[in-house]
Each structure stands twice: as C-alpha cells, then as structure tokens.
N, C-alpha and C positions, 0 to 999 in steps of 0.2 A: 541368413543361411539357416536351413532346416536342421533341427536337432534330431538325433537318433539315440535310441537306448539299446544297450547290449547287456544281456543278463547271462552270467555264468553260474551254474549250480554246483555246489560242493557238499560233500557229506561231512568231512572233517573240518574242525575249526582251524587247524594248522594250514590246511589248503586255502581256506578263505583268507587267512592272514597273509599267506604268501602271495595271493592274488593282489591284495592291496599293496604289498611291497613292489610287485612287478608293475602295477599301475603307476606308483610314484616314480619308479625308475624310468618309465616310459614318458614321463612329463605331464601326467594328469594331476590336476589340482584337487584339494580335499572336497570342494563343493561339486565336483564332477562325478563322484562315485558314492555309493550308498550300500549298506548292508541290509538285506531283507531276511528276516528269520522269524519263525513261529515260536522259537524257544527264547525265553528271557535271559540274555547274557548280560553281564555287567558292562557298562560303557567302557570302551577302551580295550575290550577283550581281543579284538582283531587288529589292534594297532591303529585304529582310526582316531582322528582327532576328537577329543571330548567336546561336545557342544557347549557353548556359553549360553546359559539361561539368564534372562533378564526379567523374569516374571515378577520379582519383588518390587520393581519400579512401578508397575501398573497400579497396585492397591494404594501405594503412597500417593501417587499423582491423583488417583480417584478420591482419596480421603481429603486431600488438600482442595480439590475442586469442589467437592460436596460441602466442605466447611465454608469455603469462600462464598459459594452461592447462597447457603443458608444464612450466613452472617449478613450478606447484602440484602436478602429477601426480608429477614426479620427486622433489620434496621430501617429499611425503606418503609416497610408496612407501619411500624410504630411511629416513624416520623411523619408519614402521610396522614395518619389518624391519631393524633396525640390525645391521650386520656390523662388529664392533669388530676391527680388524686392526692390531696393532702401534702403537697410539696415533694412527692417522690419523683425520681428521674423519669423522663419520657421513655428511655430505653431500659426496660426491666430485664436485667441480665438473668435472673433465675428463670423467668418465663422463656427466655431465648435458649437456655441450655438444652431443653428437651429437643427442640427443633434442630439445633446445632448438632447434637449427638446423632439423631436419626438420619439426617441428610449426609453427615460425614460417613456413617456406616453404609448408607445406600450408595454413595459415590464409590466407596472402596469395593463393594461387592460388584457393582456394574462394571467398573474398570478391571476388576480381576477376571471376570468372565470374558471381556473383550481381549484382555491380555493373554488368556489361555488360548483363545482362537488364533491370535496373531503368532504367539510363540510356538504353537503346534503347526503352523504353516497351513492352516485350513482356510478356505476349502482348497483342496488339491484336485483339480479337475482331471488331470491326466497323470497316471502313475508311471508310464513308460512300460518297458517289458516286464512281464510277470509270468510266473508259472505256478500251477496248483501244487507242485511238489514242495514248495516252501512250507506249506501247511503240514506236509507229511514228514518234515524233519530236515529237509535240505536247507543249506545256507546259500542265499543268493547274493551275488555281488553285481549291482547294476551300475553301469557307466552311461551317463547321459552327456553327450558331447556333440560337436559339429559332425555333419554327415561324412566329411572327408577323413575324420580321425577314428571312425568306427572299426576299421580294419586293424589299426594299431591297438585299439582297446581289446579287440578279440584275440589278437596275438598275445597280449599281456595276460589275459585271463587263461588262455590255453597253457601258458608256461607254468602255471601253478598246478596243473594236473586236473582238468575238468573231470568231476565224478558223474556229472549229469549231462548237460547239453548247453549249447549256446543258443540263446533266443534273441532275436532282434525285434525292435518295436519303434514306432514313430513317437516323437515328442510333440 
C-alpha cells in the first residue's frame, strides 16, 4: 500500500506538542510522525520519544575488527617469511605493536563514519511533505502513514489548532 505524508505547520511549541498528543490518541505510532524545525530544540521538548543512539557500538566493533585483521596479517606474514636471528622468537611483538595500533585506529575511524551514516538514516531519498515556512520559524509535524489513514492524521493535526496549513505529499 502506498504511503502518504501529511504536514501540519505550527507557530507555537505548545500547539506542536498538542498535535503529537492528538496523533497518539488517534492511534499513530512514534515512528509514523516526526518534528521538523529550523530551530534547535532539546530532544523531548514536544513530548516525542527520545531516540536511542547506538553510535558507541560502531567504533568498538571497528577497533576489534582492525585489531583482529592486523594481528592475523602480521602473524601470517612473519610466519610465512621467518627471519631467525640469534634465537629470538619468529613473532616479534614490539615490531607488531605499531601495525596493531594503526590498524586498530583505522578500523575504529572507518566504522565510526559508517555508523554515523547508518545512525543518521542516510541517505534519505524522499523526505515526504515539506514547506519552506519551516526555515522561517514554523514547526512542522509530519505524519507518514498508509494512504487510507491520512484523513485521520489530518483531523488529529487540525485538533491542535493549525497556525499555518496542511500539506500532503507522496512517500
């Protein structure tokens, strides 16, 4: 079934928060609506659920991956080309430490960048309904839901007292 977006524009923060309350009362889930604003408000200002960020997992996984690959690479290289020098061990740990450190950091950095892309939900090819008035100070409440529920979403947005307009868009 096709998705539709409905955007309600509000001037006051309280009106936007009331719109979210009316959407919850109408049976919409947290993932179906979103606040759009050009002003930086703290998370949770409008009563929306605070997002769970898991970015910290990406660098840890990347560091472990980089360390494992570098340990495997240096061990296999030294075992494949053994240099026996005066009874010293074939695997020279001090010589391996530089490569272990560098590839551990490289893995952490690369996986952090990948994690930022995934946690930011990029790329987002379609934004749904949007209005230029959001950059002028309006607060937008966007509801993206099934096509047959857009009238219900529009009614819930109107209950909060639309200061601007209702805009519809395709998903």
